[in-house]
N, C-alpha and C positions, 0 to 999 in steps of 0.2 A: 629474495630481496633485490630491489632495483639498485643499479650501479649509481654511485655518487659522481657527479660531474663537477670539476673545479674549474671555474672561470677566473683567470688572473688578469687584473687590470693594472696598468702602469701609468705614471705621469699624472696628467690632469683629467679629472672627470668633469667636463664642461660642455658647452654647446657644440664644440668641434668634435668631441668624442661621443656625443649623445647617440648619434645614428649607429655607431659601432656597438654601443651597449645594447640597443634595441635589437639589432641584427643578430648578435651573439645569443641573446636570450630567446628570441623567436626561433632560432635554429634548434635550441635545446627543446623547446616545446614541440616543434615539428618532429623531432627525432624521439620524442617521449622520454627525454632525459630530465626527469622532474625533481630529482633530489639534487639540489644545487648548492655548492659552496662558492661564494663570491669572495675571492682573495683580494683584499684591498691593501696588502702590505706595501706595495710600491706606488700607491697613490699619494701624491703630496698636496693636492688641491681639489676641492669639490665646490662647484658653484651651483646655483639654484637650478639651472637648466639640466646639468648633468645629473644632479640628485633627482630632479623630477622625472627624467627619463628612466633612471634606475628604479625608482619606486613604481612607476607605471609598468615597467617590464616585470618587476617582482610580483605585482598584482596579477599579471597574466599567468605566471607560474602558479600562484596561489589558486586562482580560479580553475586552473587545469588539474588541481588536486595535488600539486607538488609541495615540496618543503624547501625552505631556504635557510642558509646560515651565512652570516657575514663574518669574515675572519681577518685578523691582523690589521685592524684599523689603527693607524697612527694617532697619537694623542691629539694632534692638531686638527684632525678631521673626525675623530671619534664622536665628539659632541653632536655633530651634524647627524650621524647615524643613530645616536641615542634618541634624538628628537623623532626621527622617522620610525623608531622602534615602537612608538605609540600606536602605529598602524597594526601591530601584532603580526607582521609579515615574516619576521625573521628574528633570530637570536644572534648575538655578537660573540665571537670567540677570539682568543688571542692569536691563534695560528690556524692554518688550513688543516693540518693534521687533526687537531682537536675537533674542528668542525666536522670533518669527515667521520671521525669516530662517534660523534654524537648521533649519527644516523643509524648506528648499529646497536 
C-alpha cells in the first residue's frame, strides 16, 4: 500500500499562497506520493484564486491516478469545499487522522 502524505496549510489560501499550493502538490506528483490528505485545519480564509489553484492541483493528482482527502475544514470555509466536492475529486473529513485512516 502507498504511503499517505499529509500536506498542512495555514493562514490564507489566496492568490499570494497559490504558487506554494501548486509547488507542494507538484512535488508530491513528481515523487509519486499520490495518496494525499490536505489538512486545512489552520486555514482561516479561502478566496477564488487560492481555491482555483487547489482544485487545479488536485485534478493533477487525480489524473496521475491518486486519491485525495480534505480534512479539518473550519465551518466558515467548509461551504467553499463542499461546492468543489461536486468535482468528485475528494472527500471531506473532520481531521487529518480520520482522512489518513480512510486510505487503509
